[in-house]
Each structure stands twice: as C-alpha cells, then as structure tokens.
ChimeraX commands (.cxc) that place a marker at each C-alpha (Angstrom):
marker #1 position -12.46,4.33,-12.46 radius 0.5
marker #1 position -11.97,2.35,-15.88 radius 0.5
marker #1 position -10.83,-1.07,-15.60 radius 0.5
marker #1 position -8.07,-1.05,-17.90 radius 0.5
marker #1 position -4.73,-0.24,-16.79 radius 0.5
marker #1 position -3.32,2.22,-19.37 radius 0.5
marker #1 position -3.40,5.75,-18.14 radius 0.5
marker #1 position -5.67,8.09,-19.27 radius 0.5
marker #1 position -4.89,11.11,-21.16 radius 0.5
marker #1 position -5.45,14.41,-19.56 radius 0.5
marker #1 position -8.77,15.00,-21.85 radius 0.5
marker #1 position -10.07,11.44,-20.96 radius 0.5
marker #1 position -9.14,11.97,-17.15 radius 0.5
marker #1 position -11.26,15.13,-16.69 radius 0.5
marker #1 position -14.07,13.66,-18.82 radius 0.5
marker #1 position -14.13,10.57,-16.08 radius 0.5
marker #1 position -13.92,13.11,-13.06 radius 0.5
marker #1 position -16.62,15.46,-14.53 radius 0.5
marker #1 position -18.93,12.32,-14.44 radius 0.5
marker #1 position -18.53,11.24,-10.82 radius 0.5
marker #1 position -20.99,11.41,-8.53 radius 0.5
marker #1 position -18.61,11.54,-5.51 radius 0.5
marker #1 position -21.42,11.60,-3.07 radius 0.5
marker #1 position -23.04,8.31,-4.28 radius 0.5
marker #1 position -19.63,6.75,-4.10 radius 0.5
marker #1 position -19.02,7.59,-0.67 radius 0.5
marker #1 position -22.65,6.13,0.21 radius 0.5
marker #1 position -22.08,3.08,-1.95 radius 0.5
marker #1 position -18.65,2.47,0.54 radius 0.5
marker #1 position -20.65,2.71,3.64 radius 0.5
marker #1 position -23.15,0.78,2.64 radius 0.5
marker #1 position -20.75,-2.00,1.73 radius 0.5
marker #1 position -18.74,-1.59,4.80 radius 0.5
marker #1 position -21.93,-2.22,7.03 radius 0.5
marker #1 position -22.86,-5.29,4.64 radius 0.5
marker #1 position -19.24,-6.49,5.44 radius 0.5
marker #1 position -18.24,-6.50,1.67 radius 0.5
marker #1 position -15.21,-4.70,2.62 radius 0.5
marker #1 position -12.29,-6.24,4.72 radius 0.5
marker #1 position -9.44,-4.63,6.78 radius 0.5
marker #1 position -6.37,-6.27,6.05 radius 0.5
marker #1 position -3.66,-6.39,8.67 radius 0.5
marker #1 position -0.26,-5.73,6.73 radius 0.5
marker #1 position 3.00,-6.82,8.73 radius 0.5
marker #1 position 4.44,-4.63,5.96 radius 0.5
marker #1 position 2.63,-1.28,7.05 radius 0.5
marker #1 position 3.70,-2.11,10.63 radius 0.5
marker #1 position 7.23,-2.81,9.82 radius 0.5
marker #1 position 7.51,0.35,7.75 radius 0.5
marker #1 position 6.00,2.69,10.23 radius 0.5
marker #1 position 7.96,1.37,13.05 radius 0.5
marker #1 position 11.38,2.50,10.89 radius 0.5
marker #1 position 9.49,5.75,10.41 radius 0.5
marker #1 position 10.46,5.85,6.79 radius 0.5
marker #1 position 8.31,6.50,3.56 radius 0.5
marker #1 position 7.08,4.05,1.27 radius 0.5
marker #1 position 10.04,4.95,-1.12 radius 0.5
marker #1 position 12.66,4.98,1.51 radius 0.5
marker #1 position 11.59,1.55,2.99 radius 0.5
marker #1 position 10.91,0.07,-0.41 radius 0.5
marker #1 position 14.98,1.30,-1.34 radius 0.5
marker #1 position 15.89,-0.20,2.17 radius 0.5
marker #1 position 14.51,-3.46,1.32 radius 0.5
marker #1 position 15.51,-3.59,-2.24 radius 0.5
marker #1 position 12.41,-3.76,-3.47 radius 0.5
marker #1 position 10.16,-1.60,-5.76 radius 0.5
marker #1 position 7.57,0.70,-4.30 radius 0.5
marker #1 position 4.75,-1.07,-6.52 radius 0.5
marker #1 position 5.98,-4.36,-4.93 radius 0.5
marker #1 position 5.96,-2.72,-0.93 radius 0.5
marker #1 position 2.43,-1.52,-1.96 radius 0.5
marker #1 position 1.33,-4.71,-2.87 radius 0.5
marker #1 position 2.40,-6.33,0.39 radius 0.5
marker #1 position 0.96,-3.31,2.23 radius 0.5
marker #1 position -2.33,-3.71,0.53 radius 0.5
marker #1 position -2.81,-7.55,1.18 radius 0.5
marker #1 position -2.57,-8.12,-2.72 radius 0.5
marker #1 position 1.20,-10.03,-2.49 radius 0.5
marker #1 position 3.02,-11.53,0.18 radius 0.5
marker #1 position 6.71,-11.18,0.68 radius 0.5
marker #1 position 8.63,-14.38,0.59 radius 0.5
marker #1 position 12.05,-15.42,1.76 radius 0.5
marker #1 position 14.62,-12.96,2.71 radius 0.5
marker #1 position 12.14,-10.00,2.70 radius 0.5
marker #1 position 9.49,-11.76,5.06 radius 0.5
marker #1 position 12.65,-11.83,7.36 radius 0.5
marker #1 position 13.27,-8.12,6.96 radius 0.5
marker #1 position 9.90,-7.36,7.94 radius 0.5
marker #1 position 9.86,-9.44,10.97 radius 0.5
marker #1 position 13.18,-7.58,11.74 radius 0.5
marker #1 position 11.59,-4.09,10.95 radius 0.5
marker #1 position 8.70,-4.73,12.93 radius 0.5
marker #1 position 10.54,-6.44,16.28 radius 0.5
marker #1 position 13.72,-4.16,16.45 radius 0.5
marker #1 position 13.38,-1.51,13.74 radius 0.5
marker #1 position 16.57,0.11,15.12 radius 0.5
marker #1 position 19.03,-2.91,13.96 radius 0.5
marker #1 position 17.18,-3.02,10.43 radius 0.5
marker #1 position 17.94,0.82,10.45 radius 0.5
marker #1 position 21.62,0.65,11.83 radius 0.5
marker #1 position 22.42,-1.98,9.03 radius 0.5
marker #1 position 21.10,0.70,6.64 radius 0.5
marker #1 position 23.03,3.47,7.91 radius 0.5
marker #1 position 20.08,5.59,8.92 radius 0.5
marker link #1:1,2 radius 0.2
marker link #1:2,3 radius 0.2
marker link #1:3,4 radius 0.2
marker link #1:4,5 radius 0.2
marker link #1:5,6 radius 0.2
marker link #1:6,7 radius 0.2
marker link #1:7,8 radius 0.2
marker link #1:8,9 radius 0.2
marker link #1:9,10 radius 0.2
marker link #1:10,11 radius 0.2
marker link #1:11,12 radius 0.2
marker link #1:12,13 radius 0.2
marker link #1:13,14 radius 0.2
marker link #1:14,15 radius 0.2
marker link #1:15,16 radius 0.2
marker link #1:16,17 radius 0.2
marker link #1:17,18 radius 0.2
marker link #1:18,19 radius 0.2
marker link #1:19,20 radius 0.2
marker link #1:20,21 radius 0.2
marker link #1:21,22 radius 0.2
marker link #1:22,23 radius 0.2
marker link #1:23,24 radius 0.2
marker link #1:24,25 radius 0.2
marker link #1:25,26 radius 0.2
marker link #1:26,27 radius 0.2
marker link #1:27,28 radius 0.2
marker link #1:28,29 radius 0.2
marker link #1:29,30 radius 0.2
marker link #1:30,31 radius 0.2
marker link #1:31,32 radius 0.2
marker link #1:32,33 radius 0.2
marker link #1:33,34 radius 0.2
marker link #1:34,35 radius 0.2
marker link #1:35,36 radius 0.2
marker link #1:36,37 radius 0.2
marker link #1:37,38 radius 0.2
marker link #1:38,39 radius 0.2
marker link #1:39,40 radius 0.2
marker link #1:40,41 radius 0.2
marker link #1:41,42 radius 0.2
marker link #1:42,43 radius 0.2
marker link #1:43,44 radius 0.2
marker link #1:44,45 radius 0.2
marker link #1:45,46 radius 0.2
marker link #1:46,47 radius 0.2
marker link #1:47,48 radius 0.2
marker link #1:48,49 radius 0.2
marker link #1:49,50 radius 0.2
marker link #1:50,51 radius 0.2
marker link #1:51,52 radius 0.2
marker link #1:52,53 radius 0.2
marker link #1:53,54 radius 0.2
marker link #1:54,55 radius 0.2
marker link #1:55,56 radius 0.2
marker link #1:56,57 radius 0.2
marker link #1:57,58 radius 0.2
marker link #1:58,59 radius 0.2
marker link #1:59,60 radius 0.2
marker link #1:60,61 radius 0.2
marker link #1:61,62 radius 0.2
marker link #1:62,63 radius 0.2
marker link #1:63,64 radius 0.2
marker link #1:64,65 radius 0.2
marker link #1:65,66 radius 0.2
marker link #1:66,67 radius 0.2
marker link #1:67,68 radius 0.2
marker link #1:68,69 radius 0.2
marker link #1:69,70 radius 0.2
marker link #1:70,71 radius 0.2
marker link #1:71,72 radius 0.2
marker link #1:72,73 radius 0.2
marker link #1:73,74 radius 0.2
marker link #1:74,75 radius 0.2
marker link #1:75,76 radius 0.2
marker link #1:76,77 radius 0.2
marker link #1:77,78 radius 0.2
marker link #1:78,79 radius 0.2
marker link #1:79,80 radius 0.2
marker link #1:80,81 radius 0.2
marker link #1:81,82 radius 0.2
marker link #1:82,83 radius 0.2
marker link #1:83,84 radius 0.2
marker link #1:84,85 radius 0.2
marker link #1:85,86 radius 0.2
marker link #1:86,87 radius 0.2
marker link #1:87,88 radius 0.2
marker link #1:88,89 radius 0.2
marker link #1:89,90 radius 0.2
marker link #1:90,91 radius 0.2
marker link #1:91,92 radius 0.2
marker link #1:92,93 radius 0.2
marker link #1:93,94 radius 0.2
marker link #1:94,95 radius 0.2
marker link #1:95,96 radius 0.2
marker link #1:96,97 radius 0.2
marker link #1:97,98 radius 0.2
marker link #1:98,99 radius 0.2
marker link #1:99,100 radius 0.2
marker link #1:100,101 radius 0.2
marker link #1:101,102 radius 0.2
marker link #1:102,103 radius 0.2
marker link #1:103,104 radius 0.2
view
C-alpha cells in the first residue's frame, strides 16, 4: 500500500487493488517469516482485552483512551504508561474487578 497516510479515493483504491498480486505478497510474507524478519509481539493489552471479553471499541472506552491508542498498544507500536498500565494489569489479573467498576 502507498506509504502516505492520506486515505485513497475510491478510484485510487480500485487502481491500487487491481495492481496487487496477492499470491506474491503471501509468498513474500512467508519467506520473511521463515527468515525471522517478522517478529511476534506479546501484547499485554490484547491479553487484557480478551480476558474482559470486550471489543476494541468497548475496551478503549472503558480505559478512557481512543481505539487508535489501544490498537497501538496491541500492535506493540506504543506502550501504555501510568494509570493505563495499571488498568491493563488489573484487567489481565482480575478482569471481573475492572468490569465491575465499569458496571458491565
């Protein structure tokens, strides 16, 4: 996909998709995984959210952060700090307590 962050117009997206070779992309991804060029990130945020049984949007709202911030944590691009880290720890170790406070 193009490296800029501006959303593509429907016409640009169709042109981009038409030029893709998904088979080649999959083969390249497999080769990268075999060469250890792809790393798997353990994410306490994913574990915490999964233990609560909430969707990303529900969990983000519960923590008082944007879905984008939560996604950054889950993908290992960002690290939570302060109170967010504490709430994630509570969600991982005692999800019922966090849900009880939220009235869920």
